PDB file with one MODEL, atoms N, CA, C and O in Angstrom:
MODEL        1
ATOM      1  N   MET A   1     -18.114  -3.313  13.219  1.00  0.00           N
ATOM      2  CA  MET A   1     -17.063  -3.491  14.208  1.00  0.00           C
ATOM      3  C   MET A   1     -16.826  -4.972  14.512  1.00  0.00           C
ATOM      4  O   MET A   1     -15.689  -5.394  14.719  1.00  0.00           O
ATOM      5  N   ARG A   2     -17.899  -5.749  14.537  1.00  0.00           N
ATOM      6  CA  ARG A   2     -17.760  -7.173  14.818  1.00  0.00           C
ATOM      7  C   ARG A   2     -16.907  -7.864  13.753  1.00  0.00           C
ATOM      8  O   ARG A   2     -16.121  -8.764  14.048  1.00  0.00           O
ATOM      9  N   ARG A   3     -17.086  -7.413  12.500  1.00  0.00           N
ATOM     10  CA  ARG A   3     -16.319  -7.984  11.392  1.00  0.00           C
ATOM     11  C   ARG A   3     -14.819  -7.823  11.647  1.00  0.00           C
ATOM     12  O   ARG A   3     -14.059  -8.779  11.490  1.00  0.00           O
ATOM     13  N   ARG A   4     -14.391  -6.624  12.037  1.00  0.00           N
ATOM     14  CA  ARG A   4     -12.970  -6.372  12.248  1.00  0.00           C
ATOM     15  C   ARG A   4     -12.443  -7.147  13.457  1.00  0.00           C
ATOM     16  O   ARG A   4     -11.259  -7.483  13.504  1.00  0.00           O
ATOM     17  N   LYS A   5     -13.308  -7.435  14.435  1.00  0.00           N
ATOM     18  CA  LYS A   5     -12.884  -8.254  15.583  1.00  0.00           C
ATOM     19  C   LYS A   5     -12.541  -9.670  15.125  1.00  0.00           C
ATOM     20  O   LYS A   5     -11.570 -10.262  15.596  1.00  0.00           O
ATOM     21  N   SER A   6     -13.334 -10.202  14.214  1.00  0.00           N
ATOM     22  CA  SER A   6     -13.037 -11.545  13.704  1.00  0.00           C
ATOM     23  C   SER A   6     -11.765 -11.524  12.869  1.00  0.00           C
ATOM     24  O   SER A   6     -10.998 -12.487  12.874  1.00  0.00           O
ATOM     25  N   TRP A   7     -11.539 -10.420  12.145  1.00  0.00           N
ATOM     26  CA  TRP A   7     -10.297 -10.292  11.388  1.00  0.00           C
ATOM     27  C   TRP A   7      -9.098 -10.288  12.334  1.00  0.00           C
ATOM     28  O   TRP A   7      -8.049 -10.845  12.011  1.00  0.00           O
ATOM     29  N   GLN A   8      -9.250  -9.661  13.503  1.00  0.00           N
ATOM     30  CA  GLN A   8      -8.132  -9.539  14.450  1.00  0.00           C
ATOM     31  C   GLN A   8      -7.639 -10.907  14.905  1.00  0.00           C
ATOM     32  O   GLN A   8      -6.435 -11.111  15.054  1.00  0.00           O
ATOM     33  N   LYS A   9      -8.559 -11.846  15.127  1.00  0.00           N
ATOM     34  CA  LYS A   9      -8.167 -13.202  15.528  1.00  0.00           C
ATOM     35  C   LYS A   9      -7.283 -13.843  14.461  1.00  0.00           C
ATOM     36  O   LYS A   9      -6.261 -14.455  14.773  1.00  0.00           O
ATOM     37  N   ILE A  10      -7.683 -13.696  13.212  1.00  0.00           N
ATOM     38  CA  ILE A  10      -6.915 -14.268  12.106  1.00  0.00           C
ATOM     39  C   ILE A  10      -5.573 -13.553  11.981  1.00  0.00           C
ATOM     40  O   ILE A  10      -4.537 -14.194  11.804  1.00  0.00           O
ATOM     41  N   LEU A  11      -5.595 -12.234  12.072  1.00  0.00           N
ATOM     42  CA  LEU A  11      -4.357 -11.457  11.972  1.00  0.00           C
ATOM     43  C   LEU A  11      -3.371 -11.865  13.066  1.00  0.00           C
ATOM     44  O   LEU A  11      -2.189 -12.061  12.784  1.00  0.00           O
ATOM     45  N   ASP A  12      -3.834 -11.995  14.293  1.00  0.00           N
ATOM     46  CA  ASP A  12      -2.950 -12.395  15.398  1.00  0.00           C
ATOM     47  C   ASP A  12      -2.310 -13.755  15.134  1.00  0.00           C
ATOM     48  O   ASP A  12      -1.114 -13.940  15.359  1.00  0.00           O
ATOM     49  N   ALA A  13      -3.111 -14.703  14.656  1.00  0.00           N
ATOM     50  CA  ALA A  13      -2.593 -16.049  14.375  1.00  0.00           C
ATOM     51  C   ALA A  13      -1.577 -16.022  13.236  1.00  0.00           C
ATOM     52  O   ALA A  13      -0.547 -16.691  13.311  1.00  0.00           O
ATOM     53  N   GLU A  14      -1.855 -15.259  12.187  1.00  0.00           N
ATOM     54  CA  GLU A  14      -0.945 -15.200  11.044  1.00  0.00           C
ATOM     55  C   GLU A  14       0.354 -14.465  11.384  1.00  0.00           C
ATOM     56  O   GLU A  14       1.428 -14.866  10.937  1.00  0.00           O
ATOM     57  N   VAL A  15       0.259 -13.398  12.167  1.00  0.00           N
ATOM     58  CA  VAL A  15       1.482 -12.694  12.592  1.00  0.00           C
ATOM     59  C   VAL A  15       2.332 -13.616  13.452  1.00  0.00           C
ATOM     60  O   VAL A  15       3.554 -13.646  13.307  1.00  0.00           O
ATOM     61  N   GLN A  16       1.704 -14.364  14.340  1.00  0.00           N
ATOM     62  CA  GLN A  16       2.445 -15.307  15.178  1.00  0.00           C
ATOM     63  C   GLN A  16       3.134 -16.371  14.315  1.00  0.00           C
ATOM     64  O   GLN A  16       4.294 -16.713  14.545  1.00  0.00           O
ATOM     65  N   ARG A  17       2.417 -16.881  13.334  1.00  0.00           N
ATOM     66  CA  ARG A  17       2.978 -17.917  12.447  1.00  0.00           C
ATOM     67  C   ARG A  17       4.172 -17.385  11.664  1.00  0.00           C
ATOM     68  O   ARG A  17       5.223 -18.025  11.620  1.00  0.00           O
ATOM     69  N   TRP A  18       4.014 -16.210  11.042  1.00  0.00           N
ATOM     70  CA  TRP A  18       5.092 -15.659  10.222  1.00  0.00           C
ATOM     71  C   TRP A  18       6.267 -15.175  11.062  1.00  0.00           C
ATOM     72  O   TRP A  18       7.418 -15.315  10.646  1.00  0.00           O
ATOM     73  N   SER A  19       6.004 -14.615  12.222  1.00  0.00           N
ATOM     74  CA  SER A  19       7.096 -14.089  13.047  1.00  0.00           C
ATOM     75  C   SER A  19       7.924 -15.200  13.686  1.00  0.00           C
ATOM     76  O   SER A  19       9.005 -14.938  14.214  1.00  0.00           O
ATOM     77  N   ALA A  20       7.434 -16.426  13.647  1.00  0.00           N
ATOM     78  CA  ALA A  20       8.193 -17.562  14.174  1.00  0.00           C
ATOM     79  C   ALA A  20       9.244 -18.067  13.182  1.00  0.00           C
ATOM     80  O   ALA A  20      10.104 -18.869  13.545  1.00  0.00           O
ATOM     81  N   LEU A  21       9.179 -17.602  11.938  1.00  0.00           N
ATOM     82  CA  LEU A  21      10.127 -18.048  10.916  1.00  0.00           C
ATOM     83  C   LEU A  21      11.460 -17.313  11.043  1.00  0.00           C
ATOM     84  O   LEU A  21      11.520 -16.192  11.548  1.00  0.00           O
ATOM     85  N   SER A  22      12.505 -17.953  10.585  1.00  0.00           N
ATOM     86  CA  SER A  22      13.835 -17.339  10.578  1.00  0.00           C
ATOM     87  C   SER A  22      13.922 -16.319   9.442  1.00  0.00           C
ATOM     88  O   SER A  22      13.069 -16.294   8.554  1.00  0.00           O
ATOM     89  N   CYS A  23      14.944 -15.489   9.478  1.00  0.00           N
ATOM     90  CA  CYS A  23      15.159 -14.516   8.396  1.00  0.00           C
ATOM     91  C   CYS A  23      15.306 -15.222   7.056  1.00  0.00           C
ATOM     92  O   CYS A  23      14.765 -14.764   6.049  1.00  0.00           O
ATOM     93  N   GLU A  24      16.024 -16.320   7.038  1.00  0.00           N
ATOM     94  CA  GLU A  24      16.236 -17.062   5.798  1.00  0.00           C
ATOM     95  C   GLU A  24      14.911 -17.576   5.245  1.00  0.00           C
ATOM     96  O   GLU A  24      14.665 -17.493   4.041  1.00  0.00           O
ATOM     97  N   GLU A  25      14.059 -18.107   6.118  1.00  0.00           N
ATOM     98  CA  GLU A  25      12.755 -18.607   5.677  1.00  0.00           C
ATOM     99  C   GLU A  25      11.868 -17.461   5.178  1.00  0.00           C
ATOM    100  O   GLU A  25      11.184 -17.601   4.164  1.00  0.00           O
ATOM    101  N   LEU A  26      11.880 -16.340   5.882  1.00  0.00           N
ATOM    102  CA  LEU A  26      11.089 -15.187   5.463  1.00  0.00           C
ATOM    103  C   LEU A  26      11.544 -14.667   4.102  1.00  0.00           C
ATOM    104  O   LEU A  26      10.717 -14.372   3.239  1.00  0.00           O
ATOM    105  N   GLU A  27      12.855 -14.556   3.911  1.00  0.00           N
ATOM    106  CA  GLU A  27      13.379 -14.084   2.629  1.00  0.00           C
ATOM    107  C   GLU A  27      12.993 -15.020   1.494  1.00  0.00           C
ATOM    108  O   GLU A  27      12.648 -14.567   0.403  1.00  0.00           O
ATOM    109  N   ALA A  28      13.049 -16.323   1.745  1.00  0.00           N
ATOM    110  CA  ALA A  28      12.706 -17.301   0.704  1.00  0.00           C
ATOM    111  C   ALA A  28      11.209 -17.265   0.377  1.00  0.00           C
ATOM    112  O   ALA A  28      10.832 -17.366  -0.790  1.00  0.00           O
ATOM    113  N   GLU A  29      10.364 -17.125   1.384  1.00  0.00           N
ATOM    114  CA  GLU A  29       8.913 -17.141   1.186  1.00  0.00           C
ATOM    115  C   GLU A  29       8.371 -15.837   0.611  1.00  0.00           C
ATOM    116  O   GLU A  29       7.365 -15.841  -0.098  1.00  0.00           O
ATOM    117  N   LEU A  30       9.034 -14.722   0.914  1.00  0.00           N
ATOM    118  CA  LEU A  30       8.468 -13.415   0.579  1.00  0.00           C
ATOM    119  C   LEU A  30       9.247 -12.683  -0.502  1.00  0.00           C
ATOM    120  O   LEU A  30       9.578 -11.508  -0.345  1.00  0.00           O
ATOM    121  N   ARG A  31       9.533 -13.358  -1.574  1.00  0.00           N
ATOM    122  CA  ARG A  31      10.195 -12.709  -2.715  1.00  0.00           C
ATOM    123  C   ARG A  31       9.231 -11.774  -3.432  1.00  0.00           C
ATOM    124  O   ARG A  31       9.663 -10.870  -4.147  1.00  0.00           O
ATOM    125  N   GLY A  32       7.944 -11.979  -3.250  1.00  0.00           N
ATOM    126  CA  GLY A  32       6.879 -11.118  -3.751  1.00  0.00           C
ATOM    127  C   GLY A  32       5.791 -11.098  -2.697  1.00  0.00           C
ATOM    128  O   GLY A  32       6.002 -11.571  -1.580  1.00  0.00           O
ATOM    129  N   VAL A  33       4.648 -10.567  -3.029  1.00  0.00           N
ATOM    130  CA  VAL A  33       3.528 -10.578  -2.084  1.00  0.00           C
ATOM    131  C   VAL A  33       2.976 -11.998  -2.002  1.00  0.00           C
ATOM    132  O   VAL A  33       2.725 -12.634  -3.026  1.00  0.00           O
ATOM    133  N   LYS A  34       2.793 -12.477  -0.809  1.00  0.00           N
ATOM    134  CA  LYS A  34       2.214 -13.809  -0.576  1.00  0.00           C
ATOM    135  C   LYS A  34       0.740 -13.604  -0.239  1.00  0.00           C
ATOM    136  O   LYS A  34       0.422 -12.985   0.777  1.00  0.00           O
ATOM    137  N   ALA A  35      -0.154 -14.110  -1.067  1.00  0.00           N
ATOM    138  CA  ALA A  35      -1.597 -13.962  -0.851  1.00  0.00           C
ATOM    139  C   ALA A  35      -2.239 -15.346  -0.809  1.00  0.00           C
ATOM    140  O   ALA A  35      -1.970 -16.191  -1.663  1.00  0.00           O
ATOM    141  N   TYR A  36      -3.091 -15.570   0.195  1.00  0.00           N
ATOM    142  CA  TYR A  36      -3.753 -16.861   0.343  1.00  0.00           C
ATOM    143  C   TYR A  36      -5.004 -16.687   1.197  1.00  0.00           C
ATOM    144  O   TYR A  36      -5.232 -15.620   1.767  1.00  0.00           O
ATOM    145  N   GLU A  37      -5.807 -17.735   1.280  1.00  0.00           N
ATOM    146  CA  GLU A  37      -7.022 -17.734   2.087  1.00  0.00           C
ATOM    147  C   GLU A  37      -6.859 -18.675   3.268  1.00  0.00           C
ATOM    148  O   GLU A  37      -6.185 -19.701   3.172  1.00  0.00           O
ATOM    149  N   VAL A  38      -7.480 -18.318   4.377  1.00  0.00           N
ATOM    150  CA  VAL A  38      -7.577 -19.217   5.523  1.00  0.00           C
ATOM    151  C   VAL A  38      -9.046 -19.305   5.911  1.00  0.00           C
ATOM    152  O   VAL A  38      -9.801 -18.349   5.735  1.00  0.00           O
ATOM    153  N   ALA A  39      -9.444 -20.447   6.436  1.00  0.00           N
ATOM    154  CA  ALA A  39     -10.817 -20.639   6.886  1.00  0.00           C
ATOM    155  C   ALA A  39     -10.837 -20.736   8.407  1.00  0.00           C
ATOM    156  O   ALA A  39      -9.963 -21.346   9.023  1.00  0.00           O
ATOM    157  N   HIS A  40     -11.864 -20.113   8.997  1.00  0.00           N
ATOM    158  CA  HIS A  40     -12.037 -20.155  10.451  1.00  0.00           C
ATOM    159  C   HIS A  40     -13.517 -19.939  10.741  1.00  0.00           C
ATOM    160  O   HIS A  40     -14.122 -18.993  10.236  1.00  0.00           O
ATOM    161  N   ASP A  41     -14.103 -20.823  11.558  1.00  0.00           N
ATOM    162  CA  ASP A  41     -15.530 -20.725  11.902  1.00  0.00           C
ATOM    163  C   ASP A  41     -16.404 -20.577  10.657  1.00  0.00           C
ATOM    164  O   ASP A  41     -17.260 -19.694  10.596  1.00  0.00           O
ATOM    165  N   SER A  42     -16.190 -21.432   9.678  1.00  0.00           N
ATOM    166  CA  SER A  42     -16.904 -21.450   8.392  1.00  0.00           C
ATOM    167  C   SER A  42     -16.885 -20.131   7.620  1.00  0.00           C
ATOM    168  O   SER A  42     -17.764 -19.866   6.801  1.00  0.00           O
ATOM    169  N   MET A  43     -15.886 -19.323   7.889  1.00  0.00           N
ATOM    170  CA  MET A  43     -15.674 -18.080   7.137  1.00  0.00           C
ATOM    171  C   MET A  43     -14.331 -18.179   6.429  1.00  0.00           C
ATOM    172  O   MET A  43     -13.423 -18.877   6.880  1.00  0.00           O
ATOM    173  N   SER A  44     -14.222 -17.478   5.328  1.00  0.00           N
ATOM    174  CA  SER A  44     -12.981 -17.442   4.566  1.00  0.00           C
ATOM    175  C   SER A  44     -12.369 -16.048   4.693  1.00  0.00           C
ATOM    176  O   SER A  44     -13.074 -15.044   4.588  1.00  0.00           O
ATOM    177  N   TYR A  45     -11.071 -15.992   4.917  1.00  0.00           N
ATOM    178  CA  TYR A  45     -10.369 -14.723   5.092  1.00  0.00           C
ATOM    179  C   TYR A  45      -9.215 -14.629   4.102  1.00  0.00           C
ATOM    180  O   TYR A  45      -8.545 -15.620   3.813  1.00  0.00           O
ATOM    181  N   GLN A  46      -8.997 -13.434   3.592  1.00  0.00           N
ATOM    182  CA  GLN A  46      -7.888 -13.165   2.681  1.00  0.00           C
ATOM    183  C   GLN A  46      -6.701 -12.688   3.506  1.00  0.00           C
ATOM    184  O   GLN A  46      -6.838 -11.803   4.352  1.00  0.00           O
ATOM    185  N   VAL A  47      -5.545 -13.274   3.258  1.00  0.00           N
ATOM    186  CA  VAL A  47      -4.327 -12.879   3.963  1.00  0.00           C
ATOM    187  C   VAL A  47      -3.285 -12.488   2.923  1.00  0.00           C
ATOM    188  O   VAL A  47      -3.093 -13.183   1.925  1.00  0.00           O
ATOM    189  N   GLU A  48      -2.618 -11.369   3.170  1.00  0.00           N
ATOM    190  CA  GLU A  48      -1.496 -10.956   2.332  1.00  0.00           C
ATOM    191  C   GLU A  48      -0.318 -10.676   3.245  1.00  0.00           C
ATOM    192  O   GLU A  48      -0.451 -10.015   4.275  1.00  0.00           O
ATOM    193  N   VAL A  49       0.843 -11.191   2.849  1.00  0.00           N
ATOM    194  CA  VAL A  49       2.073 -10.983   3.613  1.00  0.00           C
ATOM    195  C   VAL A  49       3.101 -10.412   2.648  1.00  0.00           C
ATOM    196  O   VAL A  49       3.263 -10.898   1.528  1.00  0.00           O
ATOM    197  N   GLN A  50       3.788  -9.378   3.099  1.00  0.00           N
ATOM    198  CA  GLN A  50       4.729  -8.688   2.218  1.00  0.00           C
ATOM    199  C   GLN A  50       5.936  -8.203   3.007  1.00  0.00           C
ATOM    200  O   GLN A  50       5.808  -7.725   4.134  1.00  0.00           O
ATOM    201  N   MET A  51       7.116  -8.334   2.394  1.00  0.00           N
ATOM    202  CA  MET A  51       8.321  -7.782   2.985  1.00  0.00           C
ATOM    203  C   MET A  51       8.391  -6.305   2.594  1.00  0.00           C
ATOM    204  O   MET A  51       8.466  -5.975   1.410  1.00  0.00           O
ATOM    205  N   LEU A  52       8.368  -5.432   3.577  1.00  0.00           N
ATOM    206  CA  LEU A  52       8.426  -3.998   3.316  1.00  0.00           C
ATOM    207  C   LEU A  52       9.852  -3.502   3.202  1.00  0.00           C
ATOM    208  O   LEU A  52      10.147  -2.629   2.386  1.00  0.00           O
ATOM    209  N   GLU A  53      10.753  -4.064   4.029  1.00  0.00           N
ATOM    210  CA  GLU A  53      12.162  -3.661   4.007  1.00  0.00           C
ATOM    211  C   GLU A  53      13.035  -4.896   4.226  1.00  0.00           C
ATOM    212  O   GLU A  53      12.679  -5.806   4.975  1.00  0.00           O
ATOM    213  N   ASN A  54      14.174  -4.903   3.561  1.00  0.00           N
ATOM    214  CA  ASN A  54      15.183  -5.931   3.757  1.00  0.00           C
ATOM    215  C   ASN A  54      16.531  -5.210   3.820  1.00  0.00           C
ATOM    216  O   ASN A  54      17.144  -4.935   2.789  1.00  0.00           O
ATOM    217  N   THR A  55      16.985  -4.909   5.038  1.00  0.00           N
ATOM    218  CA  THR A  55      18.237  -4.187   5.220  1.00  0.00           C
ATOM    219  C   THR A  55      19.320  -5.154   5.690  1.00  0.00           C
ATOM    220  O   THR A  55      19.064  -6.347   5.854  1.00  0.00           O
ATOM    221  N   ASP A  56      20.511  -4.645   5.903  1.00  0.00           N
ATOM    222  CA  ASP A  56      21.590  -5.476   6.435  1.00  0.00           C
ATOM    223  C   ASP A  56      21.302  -5.923   7.861  1.00  0.00           C
ATOM    224  O   ASP A  56      21.824  -6.944   8.310  1.00  0.00           O
ATOM    225  N   ARG A  57      20.476  -5.167   8.577  1.00  0.00           N
ATOM    226  CA  ARG A  57      20.229  -5.436   9.995  1.00  0.00           C
ATOM    227  C   ARG A  57      18.906  -6.113  10.304  1.00  0.00           C
ATOM    228  O   ARG A  57      18.799  -6.828  11.300  1.00  0.00           O
ATOM    229  N   TYR A  58      17.882  -5.899   9.457  1.00  0.00           N
ATOM    230  CA  TYR A  58      16.559  -6.424   9.797  1.00  0.00           C
ATOM    231  C   TYR A  58      15.672  -6.597   8.566  1.00  0.00           C
ATOM    232  O   TYR A  58      15.952  -6.080   7.485  1.00  0.00           O
ATOM    233  N   LEU A  59      14.570  -7.360   8.782  1.00  0.00           N
ATOM    234  CA  LEU A  59      13.480  -7.475   7.812  1.00  0.00           C
ATOM    235  C   LEU A  59      12.251  -6.824   8.445  1.00  0.00           C
ATOM    236  O   LEU A  59      12.004  -6.988   9.640  1.00  0.00           O
ATOM    237  N   HIS A  60      11.488  -6.090   7.647  1.00  0.00           N
ATOM    238  CA  HIS A  60      10.249  -5.468   8.104  1.00  0.00           C
ATOM    239  C   HIS A  60       9.121  -6.112   7.304  1.00  0.00           C
ATOM    240  O   HIS A  60       9.063  -5.975   6.082  1.00  0.00           O
ATOM    241  N   ILE A  61       8.227  -6.814   7.996  1.00  0.00           N
ATOM    242  CA  ILE A  61       7.190  -7.615   7.361  1.00  0.00           C
ATOM    243  C   ILE A  61       5.806  -7.072   7.715  1.00  0.00           C
ATOM    244  O   ILE A  61       5.564  -6.676   8.855  1.00  0.00           O
ATOM    245  N   MET A  62       4.898  -7.056   6.733  1.00  0.00           N
ATOM    246  CA  MET A  62       3.512  -6.655   6.969  1.00  0.00           C
ATOM    247  C   MET A  62       2.576  -7.825   6.681  1.00  0.00           C
ATOM    248  O   MET A  62       2.731  -8.537   5.689  1.00  0.00           O
ATOM    249  N   VAL A  63       1.598  -8.007   7.574  1.00  0.00           N
ATOM    250  CA  VAL A  63       0.542  -9.002   7.380  1.00  0.00           C
ATOM    251  C   VAL A  63      -0.785  -8.239   7.347  1.00  0.00           C
ATOM    252  O   VAL A  63      -1.046  -7.404   8.212  1.00  0.00           O
ATOM    253  N   ALA A  64      -1.623  -8.532   6.342  1.00  0.00           N
ATOM    254  CA  ALA A  64      -2.925  -7.880   6.199  1.00  0.00           C
ATOM    255  C   ALA A  64      -4.010  -8.944   6.088  1.00  0.00           C
ATOM    256  O   ALA A  64      -3.808  -9.985   5.462  1.00  0.00           O
ATOM    257  N   VAL A  65      -5.176  -8.673   6.707  1.00  0.00           N
ATOM    258  CA  VAL A  65      -6.293  -9.615   6.695  1.00  0.00           C
ATOM    259  C   VAL A  65      -7.596  -8.871   6.424  1.00  0.00           C
ATOM    260  O   VAL A  65      -7.822  -7.776   6.938  1.00  0.00           O
ATOM    261  N   ASP A  66      -8.455  -9.489   5.601  1.00  0.00           N
ATOM    262  CA  ASP A  66      -9.829  -9.019   5.414  1.00  0.00           C
ATOM    263  C   ASP A  66     -10.668 -10.226   5.018  1.00  0.00           C
ATOM    264  O   ASP A  66     -10.147 -11.330   4.861  1.00  0.00           O
ATOM    265  N   ASP A  67     -11.970 -10.010   4.858  1.00  0.00           N
ATOM    266  CA  ASP A  67     -12.844 -11.135   4.506  1.00  0.00           C
ATOM    267  C   ASP A  67     -13.346 -11.080   3.065  1.00  0.00           C
ATOM    268  O   ASP A  67     -14.220 -11.858   2.681  1.00  0.00           O
ATOM    269  N   GLY A  68     -12.801 -10.168   2.271  1.00  0.00           N
ATOM    270  CA  GLY A  68     -13.178 -10.082   0.869  1.00  0.00           C
ATOM    271  C   GLY A  68     -14.473  -9.343   0.603  1.00  0.00           C
ATOM    272  O   GLY A  68     -14.872  -9.193  -0.552  1.00  0.00           O
ATOM    273  N   SER A  69     -15.145  -8.873   1.662  1.00  0.00           N
ATOM    274  CA  SER A  69     -16.406  -8.154   1.465  1.00  0.00           C
ATOM    275  C   SER A  69     -16.136  -6.696   1.112  1.00  0.00           C
ATOM    276  O   SER A  69     -15.178  -6.086   1.587  1.00  0.00           O
ATOM    277  N   LEU A  70     -17.001  -6.162   0.270  1.00  0.00           N
ATOM    278  CA  LEU A  70     -16.860  -4.762  -0.136  1.00  0.00           C
ATOM    279  C   LEU A  70     -17.891  -3.917   0.601  1.00  0.00           C
ATOM    280  O   LEU A  70     -19.003  -4.400   0.816  1.00  0.00           O
ATOM    281  N   PRO A  71     -17.599  -2.735   0.982  1.00  0.00           N
ATOM    282  CA  PRO A  71     -16.351  -1.999   0.802  1.00  0.00           C
ATOM    283  C   PRO A  71     -15.346  -2.196   1.935  1.00  0.00           C
ATOM    284  O   PRO A  71     -14.255  -1.627   1.891  1.00  0.00           O
ATOM    285  N   ALA A  72     -15.697  -2.998   2.954  1.00  0.00           N
ATOM    286  CA  ALA A  72     -14.834  -3.146   4.136  1.00  0.00           C
ATOM    287  C   ALA A  72     -13.418  -3.595   3.790  1.00  0.00           C
ATOM    288  O   ALA A  72     -12.462  -3.192   4.453  1.00  0.00           O
ATOM    289  N   SER A  73     -13.278  -4.414   2.770  1.00  0.00           N
ATOM    290  CA  SER A  73     -11.970  -4.964   2.429  1.00  0.00           C
ATOM    291  C   SER A  73     -11.027  -3.961   1.780  1.00  0.00           C
ATOM    292  O   SER A  73      -9.844  -4.244   1.593  1.00  0.00           O
ATOM    293  N   PHE A  74     -11.550  -2.790   1.437  1.00  0.00           N
ATOM    294  CA  PHE A  74     -10.659  -1.753   0.924  1.00  0.00           C
ATOM    295  C   PHE A  74      -9.710  -1.268   2.006  1.00  0.00           C
ATOM    296  O   PHE A  74      -8.680  -0.662   1.709  1.00  0.00           O
ATOM    297  N   ARG A  75     -10.055  -1.532   3.265  1.00  0.00           N
ATOM    298  CA  ARG A  75      -9.219  -1.135   4.393  1.00  0.00           C
ATOM    299  C   ARG A  75      -8.961  -2.362   5.274  1.00  0.00           C
ATOM    300  O   ARG A  75      -9.596  -2.510   6.318  1.00  0.00           O
ATOM    301  N   PRO A  76      -8.039  -3.241   4.869  1.00  0.00           N
ATOM    302  CA  PRO A  76      -7.786  -4.453   5.654  1.00  0.00           C
ATOM    303  C   PRO A  76      -7.154  -4.113   7.005  1.00  0.00           C
ATOM    304  O   PRO A  76      -6.625  -3.019   7.205  1.00  0.00           O
ATOM    305  N   LEU A  77      -7.220  -5.054   7.902  1.00  0.00           N
ATOM    306  CA  LEU A  77      -6.549  -4.928   9.189  1.00  0.00           C
ATOM    307  C   LEU A  77      -5.099  -5.354   8.974  1.00  0.00           C
ATOM    308  O   LEU A  77      -4.845  -6.413   8.401  1.00  0.00           O
ATOM    309  N   THR A  78      -4.153  -4.545   9.426  1.00  0.00           N
ATOM    310  CA  THR A  78      -2.740  -4.843   9.187  1.00  0.00           C
ATOM    311  C   THR A  78      -1.926  -4.776  10.464  1.00  0.00           C
ATOM    312  O   THR A  78      -2.305  -4.137  11.445  1.00  0.00           O
ATOM    313  N   GLN A  79      -0.794  -5.459  10.415  1.00  0.00           N
ATOM    314  CA  GLN A  79       0.189  -5.400  11.491  1.00  0.00           C
ATOM    315  C   GLN A  79       1.556  -5.654  10.871  1.00  0.00           C
ATOM    316  O   GLN A  79       1.688  -6.430   9.925  1.00  0.00           O
ATOM    317  N   THR A  80       2.563  -4.995  11.411  1.00  0.00           N
ATOM    318  CA  THR A  80       3.924  -5.233  10.932  1.00  0.00           C
ATOM    319  C   THR A  80       4.769  -5.756  12.082  1.00  0.00           C
ATOM    320  O   THR A  80       4.449  -5.565  13.255  1.00  0.00           O
ATOM    321  N   PHE A  81       5.854  -6.420  11.711  1.00  0.00           N
ATOM    322  CA  PHE A  81       6.852  -6.822  12.712  1.00  0.00           C
ATOM    323  C   PHE A  81       8.225  -6.722  12.077  1.00  0.00           C
ATOM    324  O   PHE A  81       8.374  -6.747  10.856  1.00  0.00           O
ATOM    325  N   ILE A  82       9.217  -6.608  12.935  1.00  0.00           N
ATOM    326  CA  ILE A  82      10.606  -6.515  12.485  1.00  0.00           C
ATOM    327  C   ILE A  82      11.367  -7.723  13.010  1.00  0.00           C
ATOM    328  O   ILE A  82      11.310  -8.049  14.196  1.00  0.00           O
ATOM    329  N   ARG A  83      12.083  -8.381  12.098  1.00  0.00           N
ATOM    330  CA  ARG A  83      12.922  -9.531  12.465  1.00  0.00           C
ATOM    331  C   ARG A  83      14.362  -9.078  12.380  1.00  0.00           C
ATOM    332  O   ARG A  83      14.867  -8.796  11.294  1.00  0.00           O
ATOM    333  N   ASP A  84      15.022  -9.008  13.519  1.00  0.00           N
ATOM    334  CA  ASP A  84      16.435  -8.647  13.602  1.00  0.00           C
ATOM    335  C   ASP A  84      17.260  -9.791  13.016  1.00  0.00           C
ATOM    336  O   ASP A  84      17.088 -10.940  13.422  1.00  0.00           O
ATOM    337  N   LYS A  85      18.131  -9.502  12.090  1.00  0.00           N
ATOM    338  CA  LYS A  85      18.916 -10.547  11.447  1.00  0.00           C
ATOM    339  C   LYS A  85      19.968 -11.134  12.384  1.00  0.00           C
ATOM    340  O   LYS A  85      20.543 -12.179  12.079  1.00  0.00           O
ATOM    341  N   GLN A  86      20.229 -10.487  13.513  1.00  0.00           N
ATOM    342  CA  GLN A  86      21.224 -10.984  14.455  1.00  0.00           C
ATOM    343  C   GLN A  86      20.610 -11.875  15.540  1.00  0.00           C
ATOM    344  O   GLN A  86      21.335 -12.561  16.261  1.00  0.00           O
ATOM    345  N   SER A  87      19.279 -11.866  15.658  1.00  0.00           N
ATOM    346  CA  SER A  87      18.604 -12.614  16.723  1.00  0.00           C
ATOM    347  C   SER A  87      17.795 -13.771  16.154  1.00  0.00           C
ATOM    348  O   SER A  87      17.285 -13.681  15.038  1.00  0.00           O
ATOM    349  N   PRO A  88      17.674 -14.870  16.921  1.00  0.00           N
ATOM    350  CA  PRO A  88      16.845 -15.980  16.476  1.00  0.00           C
ATOM    351  C   PRO A  88      15.361 -15.610  16.556  1.00  0.00           C
ATOM    352  O   PRO A  88      15.000 -14.706  17.310  1.00  0.00           O
ATOM    353  N   PRO A  89      14.475 -16.302  15.779  1.00  0.00           N
ATOM    354  CA  PRO A  89      13.036 -16.007  15.813  1.00  0.00           C
ATOM    355  C   PRO A  89      12.448 -16.337  17.181  1.00  0.00           C
ATOM    356  O   PRO A  89      13.021 -17.095  17.965  1.00  0.00           O
ATOM    357  N   GLY A  90      11.280 -15.740  17.439  1.00  0.00           N
ATOM    358  CA  GLY A  90      10.570 -16.078  18.666  1.00  0.00           C
ATOM    359  C   GLY A  90      10.347 -14.899  19.451  1.00  0.00           C
ATOM    360  O   GLY A  90       9.759 -14.978  20.529  1.00  0.00           O
TER     361      GLY A  90
ENDMDL
END
């Protein structure tokens, strides 16, 4: 359980970072799955960001985080957000 709590901190920060981007920036960055590592408190975390939907009205984005350990990483912590194409980010 402690492991997933540390993942939550990273997930919250990454969702905040990605949700601050405009629709145009999100579309440009997320043409495929975006996968990268972040470091926090001398630990390394795997982050994946993916556009789930791109409609005329909104973008639906998913952010997933885990620490690469098995078998826990088979079930990453995830969160989605929707960016309305008519509204500014924030």
